[in-house]
LUMPARO-895077 format. One line per 5 residues: number of its first residue (from 1); their letters; for each residue x, y, z of C-alpha. Coordinates in Angstrom, 2 decimals. Example, Ala and Ser with C-alpha at 12.3 -4.5 7.8 and 13.67 -1.06 7.14 Angstrom:
2
1) AS) 12.30/-4.50/7.80; 13.67/-1.06/7.14
! end
This chain:
713
1) XXXXX) 33.51/11.02/19.30; 35.58/14.15/19.97; 38.15/12.25/22.05; 38.58/9.59/19.39; 38.96/12.24/16.72
6) XXXXX) 41.68/14.04/18.70; 43.50/10.78/19.30; 43.60/10.02/15.59; 44.73/13.53/14.81; 47.64/13.31/17.29
11) XXXXX) 48.71/9.98/15.88; 48.73/11.30/12.32; 50.71/14.39/13.36; 53.39/12.32/15.07; 53.80/10.26/11.88
16) XXXXX) 54.22/13.41/9.89; 56.86/14.84/12.25; 58.87/11.63/12.11; 58.86/11.75/8.32; 60.01/15.35/8.32
21) XXXXX) 62.88/14.63/10.69; 64.23/11.77/8.64; 64.78/13.15/5.16; 66.18/9.85/3.89; 62.97/7.79/4.50
26) XXXXX) 61.95/5.59/1.59; 59.28/7.15/-0.69; 57.14/4.01/-0.57; 57.05/4.16/3.22; 55.97/7.81/3.07
31) XXXXX) 53.21/6.97/0.56; 51.97/4.09/2.72; 51.79/6.29/5.82; 49.91/9.02/3.96; 47.42/6.47/2.63
36) XXXXX) 46.93/5.16/6.15; 46.28/8.71/7.37; 43.72/9.31/4.63; 42.00/6.01/5.40; 41.72/6.93/9.06
41) XXXXX) 40.17/10.27/8.18; 37.66/8.46/5.97; 36.92/5.99/8.76; 36.34/8.93/11.08; 33.74/10.32/8.67
46) XXXXX) 32.02/6.97/8.26; 31.86/6.45/12.03; 29.79/9.59/12.42; 26.12/9.01/13.22; 23.35/10.18/10.88
51) XXXXX) 22.62/13.45/12.67; 26.33/14.21/13.13; 26.71/14.00/9.35; 23.87/16.53/8.97; 24.89/18.67/11.98
56) XXXXX) 26.35/21.43/9.78; 23.07/21.81/7.89; 20.43/24.08/9.32; 16.99/22.52/9.86; 14.42/24.78/8.18
61) XXXXX) 11.33/25.90/10.10; 8.15/23.90/9.58; 6.74/26.63/7.30; 9.82/26.48/5.04; 9.53/22.69/4.79
66) XXXXX) 6.14/23.20/3.08; 7.21/24.61/-0.28; 5.11/25.26/-3.36; 7.41/23.10/-5.49; 6.95/20.20/-3.05
71) XXXXX) 3.17/20.29/-3.46; 3.38/20.71/-7.25; 5.57/17.59/-7.49; 3.30/15.82/-4.99; 0.27/16.55/-7.17
76) XXXXX) 1.96/15.15/-10.30; 3.08/12.00/-8.50; -0.34/11.64/-6.84; -2.02/11.48/-10.26; 0.51/8.88/-11.43
81) XXXXX) 0.10/6.73/-8.33; -3.69/7.08/-8.39; -3.74/5.39/-11.81; -1.43/2.63/-10.56; -3.43/1.93/-7.39
86) XXXXX) -6.74/2.17/-9.25; -5.63/-0.40/-11.82; -4.51/-2.78/-9.08; -7.75/-2.11/-7.16; -9.90/-3.04/-10.13
91) XXXXX) -7.90/-6.15/-11.06; -6.24/-8.02/-8.16; -6.58/-5.79/-5.10; -2.91/-6.38/-4.20; -1.36/-2.97/-3.53
96) XXXXX) 2.43/-2.92/-2.92; 4.12/-0.28/-0.79; 4.82/2.75/-2.98; 6.80/4.67/-0.34; 10.15/3.93/-1.99
101) XXXXX) 8.87/5.02/-5.39; 7.40/8.21/-3.91; 10.64/9.09/-2.10; 12.81/8.27/-5.12; 10.69/10.14/-7.69
106) XXXXX) 10.23/13.08/-5.33; 14.00/13.33/-4.94; 14.49/13.16/-8.72; 11.91/15.83/-9.61; 12.97/18.37/-6.99
111) XXXXX) 16.67/17.76/-7.57; 16.16/18.43/-11.29; 14.08/21.52/-10.48; 16.69/22.98/-8.09; 19.58/22.21/-10.45
116) XXXXX) 17.92/24.21/-13.24; 17.23/27.13/-10.89; 20.76/26.96/-9.48; 22.31/27.26/-12.96; 20.10/30.25/-13.72
121) XXXXX) 20.99/31.85/-10.38; 17.36/31.83/-9.17; 17.61/29.19/-6.46; 16.45/30.67/-3.17; 16.01/27.55/-1.03
126) XXXXX) 18.06/24.33/-1.30; 16.37/20.93/-1.41; 16.41/19.31/2.05; 15.54/15.89/3.39; 12.67/17.50/5.31
131) XXXXX) 11.15/18.70/2.04; 11.67/15.22/0.57; 9.77/13.80/3.55; 6.92/16.25/2.97; 6.61/15.08/-0.66
136) XXXXX) 6.66/11.41/0.28; 4.03/11.98/2.99; 1.75/13.94/0.68; 1.96/11.39/-2.16; 1.38/8.35/0.04
141) XXXXX) -1.56/10.09/1.76; -3.10/10.92/-1.61; -2.61/7.49/-3.19; -3.80/5.89/0.05; -7.27/7.33/-0.64
146) XXXXX) -7.35/5.35/-3.90; -7.27/2.23/-1.69; -9.26/3.21/1.40; -11.80/5.01/-0.81; -13.15/1.59/-1.75
151) XXXXX) -13.20/2.05/-5.53; -12.40/-1.63/-5.97; -14.20/-2.85/-2.85; -17.02/-1.44/-0.71; -17.85/1.70/-2.74
156) XXXXX) -18.11/-0.05/-6.12; -19.78/-2.95/-4.31; -22.81/-0.69/-3.81; -23.34/-0.37/-7.59; -25.99/-2.02/-9.72
161) XXXXX) -23.32/-3.77/-11.81; -22.04/-5.71/-8.78; -25.50/-6.16/-7.23; -26.77/-7.89/-10.39; -24.12/-10.58/-9.97
166) XXXXX) -26.00/-11.97/-6.95; -29.69/-12.71/-6.53; -29.86/-11.54/-2.90; -30.22/-7.94/-1.75; -30.24/-6.48/-5.27
171) XXXXX) -33.28/-4.30/-4.65; -33.27/-0.51/-4.92; -32.64/0.16/-1.21; -29.40/-1.84/-1.33; -28.02/-0.19/-4.47
176) XXXXX) -26.28/3.16/-4.94; -24.53/3.78/-8.25; -21.32/5.84/-8.18; -21.51/9.50/-9.13; -18.59/11.91/-9.03
181) XXXXX) -20.35/14.43/-6.78; -21.42/12.23/-3.87; -18.22/10.13/-3.97; -16.01/13.24/-3.55; -18.31/14.54/-0.83
186) XXXXX) -18.29/11.20/1.01; -14.49/11.00/0.98; -14.09/14.57/2.25; -16.47/13.79/5.11; -14.84/10.55/6.30
191) XXXXX) -11.15/10.81/5.35; -9.91/13.41/7.87; -11.26/12.03/11.15; -8.47/9.48/11.52; -5.83/12.23/11.32
196) XXXXX) -7.25/14.11/14.29; -7.90/10.96/16.33; -4.22/10.04/16.88; -2.48/13.45/16.90; -2.48/13.68/20.75
201) XXXXX) -0.72/10.29/20.90; 2.26/11.10/18.68; 4.76/11.62/21.54; 3.54/8.52/23.35; 3.82/6.29/20.28
206) XXXXX) 7.09/7.60/18.80; 9.16/8.75/21.81; 7.77/7.09/24.96; 6.88/3.68/23.50; 9.62/3.85/20.82
211) XXXXX) 7.49/1.89/18.35; 9.52/0.88/15.30; 7.01/1.46/12.44; 9.23/-0.55/10.05; 7.90/1.02/6.82
216) XXXXX) 8.20/4.56/8.19; 11.69/3.84/9.52; 12.84/2.31/6.23; 11.51/5.32/4.31; 13.35/7.69/6.65
221) XXXXX) 16.67/5.86/6.20; 16.12/5.96/2.44; 15.53/9.73/2.45; 18.47/10.34/4.80; 20.76/8.34/2.52
226) XXXXX) 19.60/10.29/-0.57; 20.80/13.54/0.94; 24.35/12.43/1.77; 26.89/12.90/-1.06; 27.23/9.13/-1.64
231) XXXXX) 23.47/8.61/-1.37; 22.73/11.31/-3.94; 24.99/9.59/-6.47; 23.26/6.25/-5.87; 19.83/7.92/-6.10
236) XXXXX) 20.73/9.34/-9.53; 21.68/5.86/-10.73; 18.45/4.44/-9.28; 16.39/7.10/-11.03; 18.20/6.33/-14.29
241) XXXXX) 17.24/2.65/-13.97; 13.68/3.62/-13.05; 13.50/5.83/-16.16; 14.70/3.03/-18.45; 12.14/0.52/-17.25
246) XXXXX) 9.43/3.20/-17.06; 9.95/3.87/-20.78; 10.06/0.17/-21.62; 6.88/-0.54/-19.64; 4.98/2.38/-21.20
251) XXXXX) 6.02/1.46/-24.76; 5.23/-2.22/-24.13; 1.71/-1.28/-23.01; 1.31/0.87/-26.11; 2.57/-1.97/-28.35
256) XXXXX) 0.14/-4.48/-26.81; -2.81/-2.13/-27.41; -2.55/-2.58/-31.21; -3.55/-6.26/-30.89; -6.64/-5.89/-28.69
261) XXXXX) -9.36/-5.07/-31.25; -11.94/-7.50/-29.81; -12.86/-9.70/-26.84; -10.23/-12.31/-26.04; -7.59/-10.60/-28.20
266) XXXXX) -4.02/-9.58/-27.45; -0.97/-10.76/-25.55; -2.99/-10.77/-22.35; -4.73/-13.93/-23.66; -1.56/-15.78/-24.71
271) XXXXX) -2.00/-19.50/-23.79; 1.52/-19.86/-22.38; 1.06/-23.37/-20.94; -1.46/-24.66/-23.48; -5.16/-24.15/-24.10
276) XXXXX) -6.33/-26.49/-21.31; -4.28/-24.60/-18.75; -5.55/-21.34/-20.27; -9.15/-22.45/-19.61; -8.23/-22.67/-15.92
281) XXXXX) -6.48/-19.26/-16.09; -2.94/-20.62/-15.91; -1.06/-18.35/-18.31; 1.41/-15.47/-18.43; -0.40/-12.28/-19.45
286) XXXXX) 2.70/-10.13/-20.19; 1.76/-7.50/-17.59; 4.70/-5.29/-16.60; 2.72/-4.11/-13.56; 2.37/-7.56/-12.01
291) XXXXX) 6.01/-8.44/-12.73; 7.01/-5.22/-10.92; 4.64/-5.92/-8.03; 6.16/-9.41/-7.76; 9.62/-7.85/-7.42
296) XXXXX) 8.44/-5.62/-4.57; 6.35/-8.19/-2.68; 8.24/-10.66/-0.44; 9.01/-14.05/-2.01; 6.69/-15.77/0.49
301) XXXXX) 3.70/-13.71/-0.68; 4.29/-14.73/-4.30; 4.76/-18.39/-3.41; 1.61/-18.29/-1.25; -0.34/-16.89/-4.20
306) XXXXX) 0.94/-19.71/-6.43; 0.10/-22.38/-3.84; -3.43/-20.97/-3.53; -3.81/-20.87/-7.31; -2.74/-24.53/-7.73
311) XXXXX) -4.93/-25.69/-4.83; -8.03/-23.92/-6.15; -7.87/-23.72/-9.96; -5.61/-26.74/-10.38; -7.38/-29.15/-8.01
316) XXXXX) -10.57/-27.99/-6.26; -12.54/-26.19/-8.98; -12.09/-28.96/-11.59; -13.29/-31.51/-8.99; -16.33/-29.39/-8.01
321) XXXXX) -17.07/-28.65/-11.66; -17.24/-32.43/-12.24; -20.14/-32.52/-9.73; -22.19/-30.11/-11.81; -25.83/-31.24/-11.78
326) XXXXX) -25.39/-32.87/-8.36; -24.06/-30.12/-6.11; -25.57/-27.29/-8.16; -27.77/-26.96/-11.28; -25.83/-27.61/-14.49
331) XXXXX) -27.61/-24.86/-16.42; -26.33/-22.02/-14.20; -24.00/-19.46/-15.74; -20.32/-19.30/-14.76; -20.92/-16.05/-12.85
336) XXXXX) -23.85/-17.31/-10.73; -23.15/-17.39/-6.99; -25.40/-20.46/-6.73; -22.97/-22.37/-8.95; -19.20/-22.80/-9.14
341) XXXXX) -18.62/-19.07/-8.68; -20.29/-19.33/-5.26; -17.67/-21.85/-4.09; -14.89/-19.63/-5.41; -16.12/-16.46/-3.73
346) XXXXX) -17.40/-17.79/-0.39; -14.47/-20.15/0.32; -12.10/-17.23/-0.39; -14.18/-15.06/1.98; -13.95/-17.77/4.66
351) XXXXX) -10.15/-17.85/4.39; -9.90/-14.04/4.41; -12.14/-13.78/7.49; -10.26/-16.58/9.29; -6.89/-14.94/8.60
356) XXXXX) -8.22/-11.49/9.46; -9.83/-12.64/12.72; -6.66/-14.44/13.82; -4.44/-11.45/13.10; -6.93/-9.05/14.69
361) XXXXX) -6.81/-10.87/18.02; -3.07/-11.44/17.67; -2.31/-7.75/17.10; -4.87/-6.74/19.74; -3.15/-9.07/22.21
366) XXXXX) 0.28/-7.69/21.31; -1.09/-4.17/21.66; -2.56/-4.78/25.12; 0.54/-6.69/26.28; 2.82/-3.96/24.93
371) XXXXX) 0.78/-1.28/26.67; 0.85/-3.24/29.92; 4.65/-3.57/29.76; 5.10/0.10/28.92; 2.87/1.24/31.76
376) XXXXX) 4.55/-1.20/34.12; 8.08/-0.06/33.26; 7.31/3.66/33.45; 5.47/6.03/35.68; 2.02/6.36/34.12
381) XXXXX) 2.12/10.10/34.63; 5.06/10.48/32.25; 3.66/8.12/29.62; 0.09/9.32/29.51; 0.18/13.03/30.33
386) XXXXX) -2.97/14.34/31.94; -2.57/17.83/30.54; -2.39/18.90/26.93; 1.38/19.20/27.10; 3.77/16.28/27.05
391) XXXXX) 6.88/16.22/29.19; 9.75/17.98/27.41; 12.52/16.65/29.68; 15.08/14.83/27.51; 17.13/12.21/29.38
396) XXXXX) 20.90/12.90/29.12; 21.56/9.18/28.60; 20.14/9.31/25.07; 22.49/9.22/22.09; 23.27/12.40/20.16
401) XXXXX) 20.86/11.40/17.38; 17.97/10.62/19.74; 18.48/13.81/21.76; 18.49/15.97/18.62; 15.49/14.19/17.12
406) XXXXX) 13.48/14.32/20.34; 14.26/18.01/20.84; 13.03/18.96/17.38; 10.06/16.54/17.49; 8.79/18.16/20.69
411) XXXXX) 9.56/21.69/19.52; 6.60/22.10/17.12; 3.74/21.04/19.36; 0.31/20.32/17.84; -2.12/21.36/20.61
416) XXXXX) -4.38/18.60/21.95; -7.32/21.00/22.02; -6.87/21.53/18.27; -7.03/17.78/17.57; -10.08/17.23/19.80
421) XXXXX) -11.90/20.24/18.38; -11.15/19.10/14.83; -12.37/15.57/15.52; -15.60/16.66/17.20; -16.35/19.26/14.50
426) XXXXX) -15.86/16.83/11.60; -17.79/14.11/13.48; -20.78/16.45/13.92; -20.74/17.46/10.24; -20.35/13.84/9.19
431) XXXXX) -23.17/12.62/11.47; -25.50/15.22/10.01; -24.49/14.60/6.39; -23.99/10.84/5.96; -27.67/9.86/6.57
436) XXXXX) -28.64/12.19/3.69; -26.20/10.38/1.38; -27.20/6.95/2.71; -30.69/6.97/4.28; -30.07/3.36/5.37
441) XXXXX) -27.16/4.55/7.57; -28.98/6.11/10.53; -27.37/8.96/12.46; -27.05/6.88/15.64; -25.05/4.22/13.74
446) XXXXX) -22.59/6.97/12.79; -22.39/8.32/16.36; -21.58/4.86/17.74; -18.85/4.37/15.13; -17.28/7.74/15.94
451) XXXXX) -17.28/6.98/19.66; -15.35/3.72/19.22; -13.31/4.84/16.17; -10.49/6.56/18.15; -9.93/3.36/20.12
456) XXXXX) -9.77/1.27/16.94; -7.55/3.89/15.26; -5.19/3.72/18.24; -5.15/-0.11/18.13; -4.37/-0.11/14.41
461) XXXXX) -1.69/2.59/14.74; -0.09/0.81/17.70; -0.29/-2.61/16.04; 1.25/-1.20/12.85; 4.08/0.24/14.92
466) XXXXX) 4.78/-3.19/16.42; 4.27/-5.46/13.42; 3.99/-3.23/10.31; 0.69/-5.05/9.73; -2.25/-2.72/9.12
471) XXXXX) -5.64/-4.40/9.63; -7.64/-1.79/7.71; -9.74/-4.31/5.77; -10.43/-6.35/8.90; -11.85/-3.33/10.75
476) XXXXX) -13.91/-2.54/7.65; -15.36/-6.07/7.56; -16.21/-5.86/11.27; -18.15/-2.67/10.53; -19.97/-4.42/7.67
481) XXXXX) -21.12/-7.24/9.96; -22.08/-5.13/12.99; -23.84/-2.20/11.29; -25.35/-4.43/8.57; -26.84/-6.81/11.13
486) XXXXX) -28.03/-3.85/13.25; -29.82/-2.27/10.27; -31.34/-5.58/9.15; -32.17/-7.01/5.73; -35.50/-5.18/5.43
491) XXXXX) -33.95/-1.75/6.04; -31.12/-1.75/3.52; -28.61/-3.47/5.79; -26.30/-4.37/2.89; -25.85/-0.76/1.79
496) XXXXX) -25.63/0.44/5.41; -22.90/-2.13/6.11; -20.89/-1.14/3.03; -21.14/2.57/3.90; -20.09/1.83/7.50
501) XXXXX) -17.14/-0.14/6.12; -16.06/2.99/4.23; -16.27/5.16/7.34; -14.25/2.74/9.46; -11.61/1.91/6.82
506) XXXXX) -10.85/5.57/6.19; -10.50/6.39/9.88; -8.15/3.54/10.83; -6.17/3.79/7.57; -5.35/7.49/7.80
511) XXXXX) -4.55/7.13/11.52; -1.88/4.47/10.98; -0.53/6.29/7.90; -0.11/9.52/9.87; 1.71/7.77/12.71
516) XXXXX) 4.04/6.12/10.16; 4.73/9.61/8.78; 5.40/10.99/12.26; 8.03/8.27/12.68; 9.57/9.14/9.30
521) XXXXX) 9.53/12.82/10.25; 11.12/12.07/13.63; 14.05/10.29/11.92; 14.54/12.98/9.23; 14.01/15.98/11.57
526) XXXXX) 10.87/16.97/9.69; 8.47/18.91/11.89; 5.29/17.16/13.13; 3.39/20.27/11.99; 4.72/19.97/8.43
531) XXXXX) 3.91/16.23/8.49; 0.35/16.93/9.62; -0.20/19.69/7.06; 1.31/17.53/4.31; -0.99/14.67/5.29
536) XXXXX) -4.01/17.00/5.24; -3.08/18.39/1.81; -2.34/14.90/0.45; -5.64/13.56/1.76; -7.50/16.49/0.19
541) XXXXX) -5.72/15.83/-3.13; -6.66/12.17/-2.91; -10.33/12.99/-2.23; -10.44/14.75/-5.63; -7.86/12.90/-7.74
546) XXXXX) -8.93/9.33/-6.89; -12.66/9.79/-7.70; -11.73/11.53/-10.96; -9.40/8.67/-11.95; -12.08/6.12/-11.03
551) XXXXX) -14.64/8.10/-13.05; -12.32/7.93/-16.06; -12.22/4.13/-15.73; -15.99/4.03/-15.15; -16.75/5.97/-18.33
556) XXXXX) -13.99/4.54/-20.54; -14.67/0.84/-19.87; -18.31/-0.16/-20.35; -17.64/-3.65/-18.91; -16.09/-2.37/-15.67
561) XXXXX) -16.97/-4.80/-12.88; -18.21/-7.54/-15.23; -16.66/-10.98/-14.55; -14.07/-11.91/-17.16; -13.45/-8.32/-18.26
566) XXXXX) -10.11/-6.54/-18.06; -11.22/-4.63/-14.95; -13.60/-7.06/-13.27; -13.18/-5.56/-9.76; -13.51/-8.93/-7.98
571) XXXXX) -13.07/-7.45/-4.51; -16.25/-5.39/-4.95; -18.23/-8.64/-5.29; -16.41/-10.11/-2.27; -17.23/-7.10/-0.06
576) XXXXX) -20.88/-7.09/-1.19; -21.23/-10.79/-0.44; -19.66/-10.30/2.99; -22.41/-7.72/3.61; -25.06/-10.18/2.36
581) XXXXX) -23.69/-12.89/4.68; -23.78/-10.50/7.61; -27.37/-9.46/6.94; -29.09/-12.52/5.48; -27.00/-15.45/6.75
586) XXXXX) -25.90/-18.42/4.68; -28.95/-18.83/2.45; -26.96/-17.83/-0.64; -24.47/-20.70/-0.36; -24.70/-23.70/-2.73
591) XXXXX) -24.64/-27.33/-1.53; -21.70/-28.36/0.70; -20.24/-24.84/0.35; -20.82/-24.03/4.03; -18.91/-27.16/5.10
596) XXXXX) -15.98/-26.21/2.87; -16.13/-22.65/4.24; -15.82/-23.96/7.81; -12.84/-26.13/6.79; -10.98/-23.24/5.17
601) XXXXX) -11.95/-20.72/7.88; -10.46/-22.87/10.65; -7.67/-24.01/8.33; -6.55/-20.38/7.96; -6.51/-19.98/11.75
606) XXXXX) -4.52/-23.22/12.23; -1.95/-22.31/9.52; -1.41/-18.89/11.14; -1.05/-20.53/14.54; 1.54/-22.96/13.19
611) XXXXX) 3.42/-20.10/11.50; 3.69/-18.25/14.81; 4.56/-21.41/16.76; 7.48/-22.65/14.64; 9.39/-19.36/14.67
616) XXXXX) 10.47/-16.93/11.97; 12.97/-19.29/10.29; 10.48/-22.09/9.54; 7.53/-19.73/9.09; 9.20/-18.48/5.90
621) XXXXX) 8.38/-21.89/4.35; 4.68/-21.90/5.33; 2.26/-20.06/2.98; 0.15/-17.13/4.20; -3.63/-17.89/4.11
626) XXXXX) -4.65/-14.33/3.17; -2.41/-14.44/0.09; -3.56/-17.98/-0.76; -7.20/-16.84/-0.77; -6.82/-14.12/-3.41
631) XXXXX) -6.39/-16.40/-6.47; -9.30/-18.59/-5.28; -11.73/-16.23/-7.02; -9.38/-14.24/-9.29; -7.51/-17.06/-10.97
636) XXXXX) -3.77/-17.80/-11.27; -2.86/-15.59/-14.25; -1.46/-12.68/-12.22; 0.35/-15.05/-9.84; 2.40/-16.33/-12.81
641) XXXXX) 3.50/-12.74/-13.54; 4.29/-12.01/-9.90; 6.23/-15.25/-9.46; 8.26/-14.36/-12.56; 9.09/-10.98/-10.97
646) XXXXX) 10.04/-12.75/-7.75; 12.21/-15.23/-9.69; 14.00/-12.41/-11.53; 14.82/-10.70/-8.23; 15.86/-14.02/-6.61
651) XXXXX) 18.32/-14.83/-9.42; 19.58/-11.23/-9.44; 20.24/-11.44/-5.69; 22.17/-14.67/-6.17; 24.31/-13.14/-8.93
656) XXXXX) 24.89/-9.72/-7.32; 23.14/-9.14/-4.00; 24.32/-5.56/-3.50; 23.22/-4.43/-6.97; 19.86/-6.22/-6.67
661) XXXXX) 19.15/-4.59/-3.30; 20.16/-1.16/-4.62; 18.37/-1.22/-7.98; 15.63/-3.86/-7.59; 13.04/-1.43/-6.14
666) XXXXX) 13.86/1.13/-8.86; 13.39/-1.42/-11.67; 10.12/-2.64/-10.12; 8.87/0.93/-9.67; 9.68/1.72/-13.30
671) XXXXX) 7.73/-1.32/-14.55; 4.72/-0.42/-12.38; 4.75/3.33/-13.12; 5.20/2.99/-16.90; 2.34/0.51/-17.26
676) XXXXX) 0.26/2.59/-14.84; 0.65/5.87/-16.74; -0.23/4.10/-20.04; -3.74/3.68/-18.62; -4.33/7.43/-19.04
681) XXXXX) -3.85/7.60/-22.85; -5.52/4.19/-23.15; -8.62/5.52/-21.35; -8.65/8.69/-23.46; -8.51/6.58/-26.65
686) XXXXX) -11.40/4.47/-25.36; -13.47/7.57/-24.52; -12.73/9.02/-27.97; -13.91/5.79/-29.62; -10.50/5.02/-31.13
691) XXXXX) -10.20/1.23/-31.41; -7.08/-0.92/-31.97; -6.56/-2.07/-35.58; -5.63/-5.75/-34.98; -7.13/-8.71/-33.11
696) XXXXX) -4.58/-11.36/-32.15; -6.38/-14.51/-31.02; -5.26/-18.04/-30.20; -7.36/-21.02/-31.36; -7.05/-24.78/-31.02
701) XXXXX) -6.16/-26.80/-34.13; -9.74/-28.08/-34.45; -11.32/-24.65/-34.06; -8.85/-23.17/-36.50; -9.73/-25.84/-39.11
706) XXXXX) -13.43/-25.00/-38.72; -12.72/-21.27/-39.12; -10.61/-21.91/-42.23; -13.35/-24.12/-43.69; -15.98/-21.48/-42.96
711) XXX) -13.92/-18.68/-44.51; -13.05/-20.83/-47.51; -16.67/-21.77/-48.25
! end
C-alpha cells in the first residue's frame, strides 16, 4: 500500500510541476488535471482496508469498552426487545434476527448521548465501535433468553392451561404452573453453563478454523461501517427511517385498540378474502409486526409458510373435516387432540422432527468432516493446544487486517482454568438445585446432561459457524425424548422431559451466541474479555427482564395459552405433545393420523435431501419443510402479513435495489419495535381494567339480517 501511495504522489507532483512551468496552459486542462488528482486521492482512501481506515484510532482497553452508558442503553433496548420476542413467542414462534436492530439502535442512542455531552463540554470518552459491539452483544444475549427461556414453548408447556388441552399426562406430577420466583431461579441456574463450555475453544473456532459465523460477520461489518464518516451519515438516515415507522407502528397499534371491546372484534378479524376464507384463517390481520418480520425473513421462508398454509388449511383440513364422524367423533370440540386439532398438531410435529433430524445429522456430518479436514491440514498440536495457553505466533503471510485482529484477539486471554472452574461450579449448584424445583428431574439425569452438554454445545457452535443454522430446538427435543423416556410415564416423565429441554436449549443456545459474538468482536477489535463480560451481563439482564415481561402477559391476559385467543402460545402445546409422544407413545393419535405423520416425516427428509442435491440455485425454488410446518397448526393469517412484507421488499428492490438494501432493515425494525412497545401500555391498560370503547365486528348478510330483526323487535 505504501509503494502504491508513493507512486501516485510522484505522478501528481510531476503534473503540478508541468503546469507551473507552462504558464500559458488552458484553464480547463488545469481543472481536469486537478480533478484527476483529487479522484486518485479519493481512490487511495477507498482502497484502504478496514483496519487501515481505523489505524489512527486507539483501541481502548477491555475495561474501557465496558462503559456505564453502554449497559444503560443495553438495559433499555433489552426491555424493548423482550416485549417483541415475547409477543412473537406467544403467537407464531418465528423470531427474526434482531442483531441489526440492536446495532442500529445502540449506535443511535449512544451517538445522541455523546453529542449532548460533547456540546456541554462533559464528554470524557468518545463512542467507539468496540462499545457499539458491547451493546449489541448485551442486547442480543438478553433478548435471547426470551426465546431459550421457553416462555412460548417448554416452560409454558408445563402449565395447567396447556395440560388441560390434552387428555394424556395432565395429572399433578406432570404440571408445574409458572411463578416469577422459580422461573427466575431456573434461568439463572441453567443460562450460564453454555458460556463457560466454549470459552476455551474461542481461538480454535475463530482463528485456527476460521469459521465464518455469517450473522456475527455481518453484524461486525455493519458496526464497522457505522463508525466511518460515510457510514455514520447513512446510519443517521437509517435511524430516521426507523423512527418514522416506529411511530407509525405504535400509533397504528393504539388506533386498533379502540375497536377491540369484545371477542372477535377489531381489525385483526377483518375478513379480507371473504367470510369462508376467514373461517379457514385466510385473512390479513393488519399486524405491523408480521409485516416487518416478513421484510427481514428471506423470501423463501415466507413463500414456504404460504405453501404450507395452502396445503394444510386450504386442502387437507377441509378434507379431513369432511370425514368427521368416521375418522374421529363428530361431537369433539375444535381444540381436542383426538379430533381435527390432533391432525394439525401431530402432522406439524412430524414435519418439524423430520426436518430437525435431517439437519442435525447434516450439520453433525459437516462438523465432523470439517474437523477432520482441519486436523489433517494442520499439526494437531497447534490446533488443539494441550496447555491452557494457545499459540501466539502470528504468521507473517497474513494480511494487515488479520494480523492486527489476531494480535488483539489473543492479547486479552480468558484463562482455561477459569472457564473449567466456572462450568464445574455452576454444574454442581445446578445439579443440587434442579431436583428441588422439579422432583421428577433426578440429579443423575442432570449429571448426564452436563457431561454431554459441552460436546453438544461445541457441535452447535461449530455448525453455526459453518452454516449459520443453530439447532437449539432440535437439541431440546432430543432431551425431551431421552430424559422423558428414561423417567417414564409413571414418574412424571413429561415434566422431566420439558425441564431437561430447558436445560439443554439454554446451554447450546448461549454457547453458539457467545461464539458469534467472539467473531463479531474479532472483526471490530473488541476484546474477548469485554465480549464475555457483556454476554454475562446481558444474560443476567435477560434472566430478570424476560420472566417479568412474561409475567405481565400472564397477568394481563386471562386467556393466555387458550386456543383461538390473541396469545394462544401454540408452540407450548407442540412441545408438551412431543413430551407425551416420547413418554407414552402414539396412543393419543386419532385414526389414520400416524400414517399421515409417517408420510410427512419422511416427506420432510426427502424435500431437504432434494434441496441439497439440486444446488443452491434451484434450492431457492423448493420450500423449506420446517417453515411449511408452522402454519399447519397456527393457520395462514400471519403468513399473509409476512408475504405482504416480503412483497413490499421485493418490489422496492426492483425499483431501487441500493435504497431497499440500505433502508429495508431499518423500516422493518421500526414496524416491529413500534408494535412491540405498544404491548407495554396495552398490558397496563388490561391490568388496570380499562377496556376499549368500540367493538368492530364483521357479519354475513344473513346473520346481520337476524341481528337487525332481533334488535328491531
